[in-house]
Structure formats: C-alpha cells, structure tokens
RONU-614697 format. One line per field, with one value per residue (C-alpha): residue number from 1; residue in three letters; x, y, z. Coordinates in nm, 4 decimals, m for minus. Layout:
BEGIN
kolgu c(NUM;...)
tivex c(ALA;...)
X c(X;...)
Y c(Y;...)
Z c(Z;...)
This chain:
BEGIN
kolgu c(1;2;3;4;5;6;7;8;9;10;11;12;13;14;15;16;17;18;19;20;21;22;23;24;25;26;27;28;29;30;31;32;33;34;35;36;37;38;39;40;41;42;43;44;45;46;47;48;49;50;51;52;53;54;55;56;57;58;59;60;61;62;63;64;65;66;67;68;69;70;71;72;73;74;75;76;77;78;79;80;81;82;83;84;85;86;87;88;89;90;91;92;93;94;95;96;97;98;99;100;101;102;103;104;105;106;107;108;109;110;111;112;113;114;115;116;117;118;119;120;121;122;123;124;125;126;127;128;129;130;131;132;133;134;135;136;137;138;139;140;141;142;143;144;145;146;147;148;149;150;151;152;153;154;155;156;157;158;159;160;161;162;163;164;165;166;167;168;169;170;171;172;173;174;175;176;177;178;179;180;181;182;183;184;185;186;187;188;189;190;191;192;193;194;195;196;197;198;199;200;201;202;203;204;205;206;207;208;209;210;211;212;213;214;215;216;217;218;219;220;221;222;223;224;225;226;227;228;229;230;231;232;233;234;235;236;237;238;239;240;241;242;243;244;245;246;247;248)
tivex c(MET;THR;LEU;PHE;ARG;ASP;ASP;GLY;ILE;VAL;LEU;ARG;THR;GLN;LYS;LEU;GLY;GLU;ALA;ASP;ARG;ILE;ILE;THR;ILE;LEU;THR;ARG;GLY;HIS;GLY;ARG;VAL;ARG;ALA;VAL;ALA;ARG;GLY;VAL;ARG;ARG;THR;LYS;SER;LYS;PHE;GLY;ALA;ARG;LEU;GLU;PRO;PHE;SER;HIS;VAL;ASP;VAL;GLN;PHE;PHE;ALA;ARG;GLY;SER;GLU;LEU;VAL;GLY;ARG;GLY;LEU;PRO;LEU;CYS;THR;GLN;SER;GLU;THR;ILE;ALA;ALA;TYR;GLY;SER;GLY;ILE;VAL;THR;ASP;TYR;ALA;ARG;TYR;THR;ALA;GLY;THR;ALA;MET;LEU;GLU;THR;ALA;GLU;ARG;PHE;THR;ASP;HIS;GLU;GLY;GLU;PRO;ALA;VAL;GLN;GLN;TYR;LEU;LEU;LEU;ILE;GLY;ALA;LEU;ARG;THR;LEU;ALA;ARG;GLY;GLU;HIS;ALA;PRO;HIS;LEU;ILE;LEU;ASP;ALA;PHE;LEU;LEU;ARG;SER;LEU;ALA;VAL;ASN;GLY;TYR;ALA;PRO;SER;PHE;GLU;ASP;CYS;ALA;ARG;CYS;GLY;ILE;HIS;GLY;PRO;ASN;ARG;PHE;PHE;SER;VAL;ALA;ALA;GLY;GLY;VAL;VAL;CYS;GLY;ASP;CYS;ARG;VAL;PRO;GLY;SER;VAL;VAL;PRO;SER;ALA;GLU;ALA;VAL;GLY;LEU;LEU;SER;ALA;LEU;LEU;THR;GLY;ASP;TRP;GLU;THR;ALA;ASP;ALA;CYS;GLU;PRO;ARG;HIS;VAL;ARG;GLU;GLY;SER;GLY;LEU;VAL;SER;ALA;TYR;LEU;HIS;TRP;HIS;LEU;GLU;ARG;GLY;LEU;ARG;SER;LEU;ARG;TYR;VAL;GLU;LYS)
X c(m0.0641;m0.1136;m0.1656;m0.4064;m0.5176;m0.8348;m1.0478;m1.4087;m1.7087;m1.7762;m2.1296;m2.1668;m1.9810;m2.0457;m1.8928;m1.6621;m1.5283;m1.4252;m1.2327;m1.2678;m1.5153;m1.6256;m1.6234;m1.8325;m1.6846;m1.7934;m1.4621;m1.3738;m1.1851;m1.3055;m1.6751;m1.8186;m1.5596;m1.6106;m1.2959;m1.1907;m1.0432;m0.8481;m0.8647;m1.0560;m1.2976;m1.0181;m0.9877;m0.6231;m0.6928;m0.5131;m0.7641;m1.0891;m1.2636;m1.1729;m1.3664;m1.7134;m2.0195;m2.0204;m1.6383;m1.4517;m1.1251;m0.8121;m0.7671;m0.4980;m0.6127;m0.4152;m0.5561;m0.4502;m0.5126;m0.8214;m0.9703;m0.9322;m1.1650;m1.4310;m1.3152;m1.2754;m1.2307;m0.9255;m0.7803;m0.7794;m0.4182;m0.4095;m0.6672;m0.6415;m0.9331;m1.0090;m1.3307;m1.5224;m1.8762;m2.0198;m1.9362;m2.1862;m2.4501;m2.4817;m2.5677;m2.8880;m3.1698;m3.3032;m2.9562;m2.8666;m3.1759;m3.1412;m2.7717;m2.8397;m3.0929;m2.8292;m2.5750;m2.8269;m2.9320;m2.5704;m2.5115;m2.8228;m2.7314;m2.3792;m2.4692;m2.1876;m1.8666;m1.5539;m1.7386;m1.6557;m1.9537;m1.7859;m2.1034;m2.2719;m1.9560;m1.9264;m2.2980;m2.2757;m1.9777;m2.1533;m2.4749;m2.2976;m2.0924;m2.4070;m2.5892;m2.3042;m2.2870;m2.6621;m2.6934;m3.0517;m3.3246;m3.2176;m3.5283;m3.4721;m3.1091;m3.2196;m3.4872;m3.2399;m2.9888;m3.2477;m3.3677;m3.0134;m2.9140;m3.2076;m3.0999;m2.7346;m2.8501;m3.0782;m3.4123;m3.4477;m3.8134;m3.9821;m4.1446;m4.2413;m4.2903;m4.5031;m4.2827;m4.4574;m4.5353;m4.3129;m4.5852;m4.4773;m4.6040;m4.7014;m4.8879;m5.1306;m5.0784;m4.7854;m4.7125;m4.4147;m4.4546;m4.4541;m4.1492;m4.2902;m4.5601;m4.7935;m5.0581;m5.4279;m5.4020;m5.1143;m5.2582;m5.2343;m5.4130;m5.2522;m5.1629;m5.2016;m5.2647;m5.0005;m5.0032;m4.8097;m4.6013;m4.4897;m4.3918;m4.2066;m4.0206;m3.9031;m3.7890;m3.5957;m3.4298;m3.3276;m3.1739;m3.0213;m3.2512;m3.2175;m3.3752;m3.7048;m3.6698;m3.5953;m3.8984;m4.1459;m4.4239;m4.4042;m4.7232;m4.5800;m4.2480;m4.4288;m4.6221;m4.3037;m4.1249;m4.4065;m4.3658;m3.9880;m4.0257;m4.2796;m4.0661;m3.7535;m3.9305;m4.0635;m3.7204;m3.5376;m3.8198;m3.8111;m3.8064;m3.5237;m3.5336;m3.3912;m3.6662;m3.9215;m3.7272;m3.7008;m4.0764;m4.1350)
Y c(m1.4594;m1.0849;m0.7715;m0.5001;m0.1794;0.0246;0.2716;0.2038;0.2276;m0.0530;m0.1746;m0.4641;m0.6915;m1.0514;m1.2525;m1.5341;m1.7785;m1.6450;m1.3321;m1.2716;m1.0883;m1.0932;m0.7320;m0.6218;m0.3081;m0.1045;m0.0007;0.2533;0.0271;m0.3264;m0.2762;m0.4753;m0.6875;m0.9385;m1.0109;m1.1687;m0.9478;m1.1668;m1.0967;m0.7688;m0.8662;m0.8954;m0.6026;m0.5537;m0.5394;m0.2461;m0.1818;m0.3513;m0.0218;0.1135;m0.1617;m0.0678;0.0237;0.3847;0.4026;0.5321;0.3383;0.2654;m0.1125;m0.3510;m0.6976;m1.0176;m1.2716;m1.5971;m1.6548;m1.8658;m1.5895;m1.3367;m1.5468;m1.5873;m1.8850;m1.8074;m1.4646;m1.2359;m1.1101;m0.7527;m0.7048;m0.3261;m0.0529;0.3241;0.5565;0.8210;0.9482;0.8091;0.9023;0.6690;0.9079;1.1598;0.8996;0.6270;0.8623;0.9840;0.7373;0.9139;0.9430;0.5857;0.4287;0.6431;0.5563;0.1854;0.1983;0.3665;0.0931;m0.1811;m0.0082;0.0257;m0.3423;m0.4462;m0.2385;m0.3894;m0.7564;m0.8682;m0.8765;m0.7408;m0.5210;m0.1492;0.0737;0.4131;0.6222;0.4269;0.4494;0.8277;0.8705;0.6774;0.8776;1.2066;1.0932;0.9683;1.2871;1.5003;1.2786;1.2868;1.6673;1.7052;1.9437;1.8357;1.6225;1.2541;1.1316;1.3877;1.2810;0.9177;0.9804;1.1802;0.8958;0.6340;0.8320;0.8947;0.5307;0.4271;0.6788;0.5697;0.2086;0.2860;0.3305;0.7088;0.8022;1.0757;1.3578;1.5894;1.4290;1.1179;0.8111;0.6245;0.8648;1.1575;1.4217;1.7314;1.7723;1.8337;1.5026;1.3994;1.0270;0.8279;0.4638;0.2716;0.0107;0.2716;0.4559;0.7729;1.0209;0.9332;1.1234;1.0381;0.8400;0.6276;0.5733;0.2090;0.0172;0.0887;0.4484;0.7021;1.0767;1.2385;1.6057;1.8413;1.9380;1.5782;1.5310;1.8627;1.7539;1.4303;1.6172;1.8582;1.5716;1.4019;1.7191;1.8509;2.1486;2.1485;2.4911;2.3554;2.0253;2.1821;2.4121;2.1316;2.0654;1.7438;1.5960;1.6264;1.4838;1.1760;1.1376;1.1633;0.9078;0.6605;0.6997;0.6555;0.3427;0.1880;0.2696;0.1243;m0.1956;m0.2443;m0.2314;m0.4281;m0.6867;m0.7178;m0.4571;m0.3288;m0.4622;m0.1381;0.0810;m0.0497;0.1148;0.4427;0.4439;0.3900)
Z c(m1.1480;m1.1700;m0.9652;m1.0759;m0.9123;m0.9452;m0.7547;m0.6726;m0.4414;m0.1941;m0.2646;m0.0264;0.2149;0.3155;0.5969;0.4940;0.7511;1.0898;0.9914;0.6162;0.3978;0.0361;m0.0853;m0.3830;m0.5429;m0.8450;m0.9989;m1.2636;m1.5023;m1.4253;m1.3535;m1.0666;m0.8873;m0.6074;m0.4085;m0.0805;0.1917;0.4335;0.8051;0.7791;1.0562;1.3108;1.5504;1.4529;1.0804;0.9166;0.6403;0.7413;0.8217;0.4775;0.3006;0.4206;0.2086;0.0799;0.0879;m0.2171;m0.2149;m0.4132;m0.4043;m0.5197;m0.6245;m0.6603;m0.9048;m1.0607;m1.4279;m1.3636;m1.1459;m1.4262;m1.6418;m1.3763;m1.1690;m0.8030;m0.6494;m0.6465;m0.3201;m0.1890;m0.0838;m0.0257;0.0264;0.0608;0.1342;m0.1271;0.0352;0.3342;0.2313;0.4929;0.7778;0.6400;0.5542;0.8185;1.1075;0.9382;0.8670;0.5567;0.4045;0.4974;0.3413;0.0282;0.0016;0.0482;m0.2367;m0.4551;m0.3847;m0.4611;m0.7825;m0.8981;m0.8299;m1.0181;m1.3235;m1.3331;m1.3140;m1.5486;m1.3491;m1.5150;m1.7664;m1.7243;m1.6441;m1.6184;m1.6438;m1.3667;m1.1564;m1.1942;m1.1336;m0.8070;m0.6814;m0.7536;m0.5847;m0.2704;m0.2463;m0.2705;m0.0202;0.2336;0.2161;0.2650;m0.0296;m0.1082;0.0490;0.0464;m0.1386;m0.4151;m0.4542;m0.4684;m0.7313;m0.9417;m0.9173;m1.0120;m1.3149;m1.4370;m1.3791;m1.5943;m1.8583;m1.8792;m1.9102;m2.2036;m2.0254;m2.0178;m1.9564;m2.1565;m1.9590;m2.2452;m2.5872;m2.6311;m2.5709;m2.8543;m3.1395;m3.0388;m3.0485;m2.8621;m2.5080;m2.2491;m2.2516;m1.9798;m1.9380;m1.7970;m1.8727;m1.7326;m2.0069;m2.2848;m2.1506;m1.9953;m2.0891;m2.3756;m2.5670;m2.5687;m2.8921;m2.7597;m2.4139;m2.3048;m2.0264;m1.6910;m1.7752;m1.4965;m1.4998;m1.2776;m1.1874;m1.4100;m1.1059;m1.0431;m1.4066;m1.4017;m1.0881;m1.2489;m1.5578;m1.3350;m1.1458;m1.4684;m1.6122;m1.2885;m1.2357;m0.8573;m0.8109;m0.9434;m0.7576;m0.4184;m0.4482;m0.5209;m0.2695;m0.0616;m0.2129;m0.5624;m0.4435;m0.3069;m0.6308;m0.8348;m0.6170;m0.6779;m1.0532;m1.0316;m0.8179;m1.0566;m1.3603;m1.2002;m1.0934;m1.4454;m1.6037;m1.3346;m1.3463;m0.9681;m0.6967;m0.4822;m0.1270;0.0103;m0.1394;0.1059;0.3895;0.1976;0.1468;0.5185)
C-alpha cells in the first residue's frame, strides 16, 4: 500500500454508486489518473466541489500495489484547490463548450494511464487560465490549444513550407492527410484551397501571435476552425463529441 500526491486538472467525473464518483485527472507527474472519490456526492462532503471539471487541484491518492500496476482504481483521500478555473468558464456558453472540448482533447491525447504527459498538462493549464480570464475569443483559444496539442503529440501541421517536399511557401493547397499545406506538385486528392488569411491565422495561433489572431475577420476565423477540426479528426481517427456544440 502506498500514498502518492500530485497536482492536476480534473477532466471528467462519473457517478459511482449512491454517493461516490470516479474522477479522471490529468496530473503533472503521473499522466492521466482515474481514481475513486468516496462520498463526494453527499451534501456534507468536504471536498466534493473541489473535484469538478476545470479545477486545478492538489490531490493525494491511496493505492494498493495491484492498483499501481493497473488493477482497480486508487482512492482520492485529500484534495486542495490550486485554481478554480470553472468559475470563469461555466457561466458563459462559448467558454464552457470550448473548455469542454479542451478537456476531451487532453483526455484523448493521454490515453495511456500512468504515463507522464507534462507538455500536454502545461498546455491545458495555460489554455484554461486564458479561457477563464476571457483574454481572447473562446474559439480562438480552443483552436490554438488544438493546434498546439497536435504539435506536442507529433502532428504539427505545416502552414508555410510544403508538408511533403519542403519547398518554401506560401503554398496554395491544404491537405489533412499530407500534414498541412502542399505545393502544386505534391497536391493530393481531397486537398482544399483555403484563403491566405485563414492559413495565416492558424500559423499565428500555433506560434502565439495573438495580435494577428485577434485582428482576423470572422469569416477567416470560421474557415480556419474548419481546417483545425478536420485535421484533428484525421489524427484522432474519430471526432470529438464536444466539438459539435462548439460549432453550433
């Protein structure tokens, strides 16, 4: 039997029995962890409200030896709030749907429990903090998070040089299968011809050029979001359920 402690973001909760929950947390040192929180659904629970989606928490886990190797679930025995990002997210529909898509994306990119994913963890914290503060439009923050999540997991799209032959851009065509923009010689079936403004927006979101991103026209923002969604779906092999609400 062992105790271990880590800080993380609550990704999802599921009801268990009459008063318990299964909490899915993306932690700094242990990657994605699923654990049981006893009695948190009771009205007198001391830390139930701390273990809600969007919460950045410091959690203590209790695990038996078999649970450390993937059998059964550890228990959440203590929880302290580091930052309650949910208070700045759940009251606004656009922020809430964007934030929910971020949580689902982070969970999908950390499908192996117990494997540290520090870059994804830090990326999620930064995105939720920015979203809760309302520093930029929610859909721009979401698209930036999705592009950077793809990048840290080895799927960085190219928005300048040809993704196949490397010829210097700008290049006209965009192919999700090829990995971004492609030149005329490398064009493949299914390629599209996005506007230069939409491609420039996505490049700005990937590199953190918020001045350019914030100034982009809505029609180019919508076009860019469609490209991001298609690219993400291609690499995840199935879509995110939460994105359909963002698109609405």
